[in-house]
N, C-alpha and C positions, 0 to 999 in steps of 0.2 A: 506494499500500499503506499510506504515511503517513498519506493522507487516509483512508482508513477505517479504521487505528487511532488517529486522532484524532476522528472522527466518533463512534468506538466508546464512548472514552472521555468526549467529551462528551455524550452519550446514557445512559451510565452514571450520571455525575453528576446530570445533571437528574432520572433515575428516584429518583438518591437523595435529590434536596431536595425533592420533589416527597412520595416517603414520610417525610422526615423531617416536613415541615408537617403530614404530614394525619398523624402518629404523634403531637407533640405534643399535639393537644385530646385524643386517644383517653388516652393516658398522664395527662394532666391529671384527665381526666373520673376513671379508673379510682380514682385517688389520692384524689381528693376523694368519692368513691362508696364506699372502702375506709372510710375517714374518718367519714363521715356512720353508716355499719354499724358504726362503733363506738360511738356512741349507745346502741346495744341492748345493749351490755356494759357502761357504767356505769348503764343502768335495771335490768336484768333480770338479768344474769348474774354481777355484782361482790360480792353478798349485801348490798348499802347497805340494803333493805328488811327484809329479814331482821334484819338487825344492829338496826337502829333499834326495829323491832317488839321484841325480845327486851329492849332498853333498857327502853322504853316498860311494857311490862310488868313490870317490875320497879320502875316508878315511878324509874327512873336517867334524868332530863330531861337531865344535863349529858353521860352516854355519847350518849343519843341527839342532842342536839345537836353532839357531835364526828363523829358520824356522816353528821352534813349537812352539815358543814363540809369533811370529805374527799370525799364528793361531790361538793361544789362545787368543791374545787381539782381533781377526776379532768375537771369539765365546760371547767372553765379551760382545763386542758392541753388538753384537745382541740380548743375554739376557738384556742389558740396555734398547735398544729400544720396547721389549715385555713389560718390565717393567713399560714402561713408556705409553702407550697403556692405555686411561681413560677407566673406565669401570662403573663409576658413571651410573646407571641408566639401566642397562642393568646384569638382574637377570642372574645369574651362571656366568657373567663374569670372575669373579676373581678365580674361579674355573677352567675354562679353560685356563687363564693367566696363571698359576700356573702349569696346565699340561703342557701345552707347555715350559713351563720354566725348567721344572725339565726334560723334554724331551730332548733340546738341551744341559742341562748342560753333560746329561748322554752322549750325543754324543762328548761333547768338552771333557770328561774324557777319552774318546774312543780313539779321537784323537789324545790328546795329551799326551798318554800313549807311544807314542812312546818315549818320553824324557829318560824316563827309560831305554828303550830298547836300546836307541843311548848312554845313559851311561855306561851299562852293553858291548855291542859291545866294546866301546873303551878303557874298560877296560880288556876287554880281548885280544883285538890286541895289545895296548899299554906292557901289563905288562911283565916283562921277565921271572919272576918266573913261573914256569910250576905251583905250586901248585894255585897260583892267576889266571892266564889263566884258569885252571880247575875251580875254585870256579864260576870266574865269568860267565864260559859258563854253569856251573848247577844253576847260578843265571838265564841266560834268558830262562832256559826250566822253573824256577817257574815264571818268569813273562807271559809266553805264556799262562798258567792256568789260570794267573790273569786277564790278558787280555779276555780270553774267558768269563768270569764274567763279563768283562764292555760290551762284545757284549750282554750278556743276560740283563744285565742292561737297555739298549738302548730298545731293544725287548720290555722289560715290560716296560719301559714309554712312547715309540710307543704307544703299544697298550692301554695304560692308557689315551692316549691324544688323540689318535682319539675314544673311548670308551665314553670322557668326549664332544670332541666334536660333535661326533653323537647325543649324550643327550641334546646338548643345540641347536642344530639345528631342534630338534624333539621338545622339547619345547618350542622353540620361532616360529616354523611353517616354516622354513625358507627352 
């Protein structure tokens, strides 16, 4: 009878260990995905874009730049939250976390690129010398090319993140 009881306890502990080890990757993945989904809150639902536009239509460049700074702080906060996720005991957790950070960082660079555009717009509207105005407007055209590269970087890091996530899910059988 004691043998059966000991065996039952052993099997229960073994099942518990297997469930815990399988649960860690799933818990990590779910927490990380929730954080990355928070990116859409910063980009779409937070009102930053609308606030920037409202300031810009009133030629309030300082207000628009302050909104860009707040948005950058929100991205930084999200990156810190992702960095804080524990990966101990989760195979390939560090790789997945790094891919997510690179994706969020690329999105931050794209969204905060507005800072440079706003500064150039300010220079073109506040300048009185025609040559300075023309130079500022030419610079805006160059910035559009640079912004396209930022879009490309977001696409590349997005693809990399989802490929690493897919590999993580497949590896852990989630």
